[in-house]
C-alpha positions in Angstrom: 0.0 0.0 0.0 2.9 2.3 0.7 5.5 1.1 -1.9 6.8 3.9 -4.1 5.3 6.8 -2.2 7.3 9.8 -1.3 8.3 10.6 2.2 6.2 13.8 2.4 4.2 16.2 0.3 4.8 19.2 2.6 7.6 20.4 4.9 5.3 21.1 7.9 6.9 24.4 8.7 5.5 27.0 11.0 4.1 29.8 8.9 3.2 32.3 11.6 4.2 33.3 15.1 2.3 30.4 16.8 -0.2 30.2 19.6 2.5 30.6 22.3 4.3 33.5 20.7 5.8 35.8 23.4 6.2 33.0 25.9 9.8 32.8 27.2 11.0 29.4 28.5 14.4 28.8 30.1 15.1 25.1 29.7 17.6 23.3 31.9 16.4 19.8 31.0 18.3 17.0 29.3 17.6 13.6 27.8 13.9 13.2 26.9 11.0 14.0 29.2 11.8 17.7 29.6 13.1 18.3 26.1 10.0 16.7 24.7 7.9 19.1 26.7 9.8 22.2 25.5 9.7 21.0 21.9 5.9 21.0 22.2 6.0 24.6 23.5 8.6 25.7 20.9 6.6 24.1 18.0 3.9 26.6 18.8 5.9 29.8 19.1 7.5 29.8 22.6 11.1 31.0 22.7 13.0 28.2 24.3 16.5 28.9 25.6 18.2 25.5 26.2 20.9 25.9 28.8 23.3 22.9 28.4 25.9 21.9 30.9 29.6 22.0 29.8 29.4 18.4 28.5 26.2 19.1 26.6 22.9 17.2 26.7 24.2 13.6 26.9 21.7 12.4 24.2 23.8 14.2 21.6 26.0 11.1 22.0 23.1 8.5 21.9 23.8 7.1 18.4 24.4 6.0 15.8 23.0 7.5 13.6 24.6 10.9 13.8 24.2 14.0 11.6 27.0 15.9 10.0 27.6 17.9 13.2 28.1 14.7 15.2 24.7 15.0 17.0 22.7 11.8 17.5 19.2 11.2 16.2 18.0 10.9 19.8 18.9 14.6 20.4 17.8 15.8 16.9 14.3 14.3 17.3 13.2 16.4 20.3 15.2 19.7 20.2 14.1 21.6 17.1 13.2 25.3 17.4 15.4 25.9 20.5 18.4 28.1 21.2 21.4 26.4 22.8 23.6 28.1 25.4 26.5 26.4 27.1 26.5 27.3 30.8 28.3 25.9 33.8 25.8 26.2 36.7 28.4 24.6 39.1 30.1 28.0 39.1 28.4 30.9 41.1 28.8 33.2 38.1 26.9 30.6 36.0 24.0 30.8 38.4 24.1 34.6 38.2 23.8 34.3 34.4 20.7 32.0 34.9 19.1 34.6 37.2 19.6 37.3 34.7 18.0 35.1 32.0 15.0 34.4 34.3 14.2 38.1 34.3 11.1 38.4 32.2 10.9 34.6 31.6 7.6 32.9 32.0 8.7 29.3 32.6 11.7 27.5 34.1 11.9 23.8 33.5 14.6 21.5 34.9 15.2 17.9 35.6 18.1 18.0 38.1 18.1 15.6 41.0 15.7 17.0 43.6 17.6 19.2 46.0 20.1 20.4 43.4 18.5 23.8 42.7 18.0 24.3 46.5 21.7 23.4 47.1 22.7 26.1 44.5 20.5 28.7 46.2 17.9 28.5 43.5 15.0 26.8 45.2 11.5 27.8 44.2 10.0 28.6 47.5 13.1 30.2 49.1 14.4 32.2 46.1 12.7 32.0 42.8 9.0 32.6 43.8 10.1 35.7 45.8 12.3 37.1 43.1 10.1 36.1 40.1 6.6 35.9 41.5 5.1 35.2 38.0 7.5 32.5 37.2 6.3 28.9 36.6 8.9 26.5 37.7 8.4 22.9 36.4 10.6 20.2 37.8 10.7 16.8 36.1 12.2 14.0 38.3 11.9 10.3 38.7 10.0 10.1 42.0 9.7 13.6 43.4 11.7 15.0 46.4 9.9 13.2 49.2 8.5 9.8 50.1 10.1 6.3 50.3 11.6 6.8 46.8 12.0 10.6 46.9 15.2 11.9 45.4 16.1 8.6 43.6 17.1 8.8 39.9 14.5 7.7 37.4 14.8 6.2 33.9 12.1 5.2 31.5 12.6 1.5 31.5 13.0 1.3 35.2 9.7 3.2 35.7 8.0 1.0 33.1 9.0 -1.9 35.3 8.1 -0.3 38.6 4.6 1.1 37.8 3.4 -2.1 36.2 3.6 -1.2 32.5 6.0 -4.0 31.7 3.8 -6.5 33.4 0.9 -5.9 31.0 3.0 -5.7 27.9 4.3 -8.8 26.1 2.8 -12.3 26.1 2.4 -15.2 28.5 5.5 -16.7 26.9 7.7 -13.5 26.7 6.9 -12.4 30.3 7.0 -8.7 31.2 8.4 -6.7 28.3 9.6 -3.1 27.9 7.5 -1.0 25.4 9.5 -0.3 22.3 9.1 3.4 22.7 10.1 5.4 25.9 6.5 5.9 26.7 7.0 7.1 30.3 9.5 9.8 29.3 7.3 11.0 26.4 4.1 10.9 28.6 5.9 12.9 31.3 6.8 15.5 28.6 3.2 15.7 27.5 1.8 15.9 31.0 4.4 18.6 31.9 3.3 20.7 28.9 -0.2 20.4 30.1 0.8 21.4 33.6 2.6 24.5 32.4 -0.3 25.6 30.2 -2.6 25.1 33.2 -0.3 27.2 35.4 -0.2 29.9 32.7 -4.0 29.9 32.5 -4.2 30.3 36.3 -1.6 33.1 36.2 -4.0 35.1 33.9 -6.4 35.2 36.8 -4.2 35.2 39.9 -1.1 37.0 38.6 1.0 34.4 40.4 3.3 31.7 39.1 3.6 28.3 40.7 5.6 25.1 41.1 4.8 22.0 38.9 6.0 18.8 40.5 6.1 16.3 37.6 7.5 12.8 38.1 8.1 9.8 35.8 6.5 7.6 38.5 3.2 9.5 38.5 3.0 9.9 34.7 3.8 6.3 34.1 1.1 5.2 36.5 -1.4 7.4 34.7 -0.9 5.3 31.6 -2.3 2.1 33.1 -5.9 2.3 31.8 -7.8 0.0 31.6 -5.6 -2.3 33.6 -5.8 -0.3 36.8 -9.5 0.2 36.4 -10.0 -3.5 36.0 -7.9 -4.2 39.1 -9.9 -1.6 41.2 -13.1 -3.4 40.2 -12.2 -7.1 40.3 -9.1 -7.0 42.6 -7.3 -9.4 40.1 -3.7 -8.8 39.0 -3.8 -7.8 35.2 -1.6 -9.9 33.0 0.0 -9.5 29.6 -2.4 -10.5 26.8 -0.1 -9.8 23.9 -1.9 -8.1 21.0 -5.6 -8.9 22.1 -7.4 -6.3 24.2 -8.1 -7.4 27.7 -11.7 -6.1 27.6 -12.7 -6.4 23.9 -13.0 -9.2 21.3 -12.2 -9.3 18.5 -9.5 -6.7 19.0 -6.3 -8.4 17.8 -3.7 -9.0 15.1 -4.3 -11.5 12.3 -2.1 -12.9 9.5 -3.3 -12.5 5.9 -1.9 -13.7 2.6 0.2 -10.5 2.2 0.7 -8.9 5.6 -0.4 -8.8 9.2 -3.5 -6.7 10.0 -5.1 -5.4 13.2 -8.9 -5.3 13.6 -10.9 -3.8 16.4 -14.6 -4.3 17.3 -15.8 -2.0 20.0 -19.5 -3.0 20.5 -22.1 -5.6 19.5 -23.6 -3.7 16.6 -20.2 -3.3 15.1 -19.6 -7.0 15.5 -22.7 -7.8 13.6 -21.7 -5.4 10.8 -18.2 -6.9 10.9 -19.5 -10.5 10.5 -21.8 -9.5 7.7 -18.9 -7.8 5.8 -16.9 -11.0 6.1 -19.7 -13.3 5.2 -19.9 -14.8 8.7 -23.5 -13.9 9.3 -24.0 -16.9 11.6 -21.5 -15.8 14.3 -23.6 -13.1 16.0 -26.3 -15.8 16.5 -23.9 -18.1 18.3 -24.5 -17.7 22.0 -20.8 -17.7 22.7 -20.3 -14.6 20.6 -23.6 -12.7 20.9 -22.2 -10.2 23.4 -18.7 -8.7 24.0 -18.5 -10.4 27.4 -19.2 -13.8 25.7 -16.6 -13.1 23.0 -13.9 -12.2 25.6 -14.7 -15.4 27.5 -14.6 -17.5 24.3 -11.8 -15.6 22.7 -9.8 -18.7 21.5 -12.7 -20.1 19.6 -13.5 -16.8 17.9 -9.9 -16.2 17.0 -9.6 -19.6 15.3 -12.6 -18.8 13.1 -11.3 -15.4 12.1 -7.7 -16.5 11.5 -9.0 -19.0 9.0 -11.2 -16.4 7.4 -8.4 -13.8 7.0 -5.7 -16.2 5.8 -6.4 -16.0 2.1 -7.0 -12.2 1.9 -4.8 -9.4 0.6 -4.4 -7.6 3.9 -3.7 -4.1 2.5 -6.7 -4.3 0.1 -9.0 -5.8 2.8 -8.2 -3.0 5.3 -9.0 -0.3 2.7 -12.4 -2.0 2.1 -13.1 -2.4 5.8 -12.2 1.2 6.6 -14.4 2.4 3.7 -17.2 0.3 5.3 -16.7 2.0 8.7 -14.9 -1.0 10.2 -11.7 -0.3 12.2 -8.8 -2.2 10.6 -5.3 -1.4 9.5 -2.1 -3.2 8.2 0.7 -3.7 10.6 3.4 -1.4 9.1 7.1 -0.9 9.8 8.2 2.6 10.8 9.7 3.1 7.3 6.4 2.2 5.7 4.4 4.5 8.1 6.7 7.4 7.2 6.0 6.8 3.5 2.3 6.4 3.8 0.1 8.8 1.8 -1.9 9.9 4.9 1.3 10.7 6.8 2.1 13.2 4.0 -1.4 14.5 3.9 -1.4 15.2 7.7 2.1 16.9 7.5 3.5 14.4 10.0 7.0 14.6 8.5 8.7 18.0 8.7 11.9 19.2 7.0 14.1 22.3 7.3 17.7 23.0 6.4 18.6 19.3 6.2 16.7 18.4 9.3 13.9 15.9 9.0 11.6 14.7 11.8 8.1 14.1 12.9 5.7 17.0 12.6 3.5 18.2 15.4 0.2 16.3 16.0 -1.3 19.5 17.4 -3.2 21.1 14.5 -4.6 24.6 15.2 -6.6 26.3 12.5 -5.7 30.0 13.2 -2.2 29.7 14.8 -0.7 26.5 13.4 2.7 25.4 14.7 5.6 23.1 13.7 9.2 23.5 12.7 10.8 26.9 12.6 14.4 26.0 13.1 16.5 22.9 13.0 17.9 21.5 16.3 20.8 23.7 17.5 24.5 22.8 17.7 25.9 22.9 21.2 26.3 26.5 22.4 25.2 27.8 19.0 23.2 30.7 20.4 25.3 31.6 23.5 26.4 35.0 22.4 23.1 35.9 20.7 21.0 35.1 23.7 23.2 36.9 26.2 23.6 40.0 24.0 19.8 40.1 23.7 19.6 40.1 27.5 21.9 43.1 27.8 25.2 41.4 28.5 28.1 43.5 27.1 30.8 42.1 24.8 33.2 42.5 27.7 31.0 40.5 30.1 30.6 37.7 27.6 34.3 37.5 26.9 35.1 37.5 30.7 32.5 34.8 31.3 33.8 32.7 28.4 37.4 33.1 29.6 36.4 32.0 33.1 34.7 28.8 31.7 31.2 30.0 32.8 30.0 30.2 29.2 31.0 27.1 27.3 31.0 27.2 23.5 32.6 23.8 22.8 31.6 20.7 24.5 33.8 19.3 27.3 34.3 15.6 26.7 
C-alpha cells in the first residue's frame, strides 16, 4: 500500500508566530521528558533557551545514527526550534547568568536531581518565587523529592518496570516486556506541557506563578488504563495478553496472505456489521459470541474462526475496504512504511528544514498553526546571541567565556 510513495508532500513548517508567541522558556532539561515538553512549546511559538551543561545534553551522543555535526538522532528528534547556550551552573557566576536570563521569563523547566536547585540557592519557595513571582517552575524528576523513593534517579525502562507497564506488555511466553518506545518519558513531557499551560492559565487570573512537580512515576502510572480500572473493580492482577485487548474481542492481530493486520470491534452492533462484511453472518447468533462479554470469555474459539477467514485475503486491500465500510482495521506497518504512507504526508507528520527531517506536530490549530521553525541547535550555537539580547556586554561575555562559565565547545 505504501510502496513507491514519497516521504512527504509538505515540509510542515510553522508559517506564523504560533499560539505561544511571546512565551519565554528557560530550559535546563536533558535527555527526553523535559526536552519533549519544551519541543511542544517551541513548536507553537514559545522562545525556548536551552541551557546545556559543559558536556552538553548527553543524548547528543546516543547514536548512531549521527548527523554531519556529530549529534545523534535521539537529540535531533526532540530539540528543534530551540536556542542552545552552554553554561556551567556549578560556578556561582553561571547561576548569576541564569538569574539574569530568568528576568522576564515565564517558565523555568529543569530535571536535576531533587535538591540540586536548592543546594545552589535557586530553590523555588526560598528564592525563585520571591524574586520572580510570576515564574512557573516545572521540575521533572523520577520520583519527586519526598516519600520512600524521593530523590532517587528515574529512567524510562526502570519506571516501566516499577509502575506495572511492563507486566501488562508482552505475552504469556515472553513475560513482562519493555514497550519499544520510551513511553514514560514521552508521557511525562506531555503531562508537563499540560501542567505548564494550566499554570499559565491560572496566572492570567491570579497574577501568580507556581511550582509544577512532575514525576516519571506518576505519569507512568497514569498510563495504566484500563488495567488499573480492571484491578480496582475485580481485585485481580492484570496480566499481559499480547496483542488482544483485555476487555474487547475481536481486538487483535491476524495474518493475511500479504501482511499482518489489526482489527478492532468495540461493540455488539459493530460485531454484527463486521461479521456481515466477512460473510460470517451466523456468528452473532452463536450464544458464545452474541455479546462482547461472551466473545472475551470465548476468545480462543472466535480467534480460530477469524484466523481461517483472513488467511487468504490481501491484507492491504482488505483493510481499505473495511475502513471504507466503517470497520476499524489497518495493516501492521514498519516505521519506514508508516513514514512513506500517503496519509502521513497529507497530515504533514513529516517535517523538513535546512537538512533536518523529523516528525511533525500532532497539534493542529486552525488559526495559529505550529511546527518546525528552526533545526535543532548545535551545542552553544546561540550563546552570544542570547546573552547579547539580555543586555550582556561584549566585555562581560568575553570574561565569562574566559572563566569557563560560558561554554562554546563541549567538554568531553
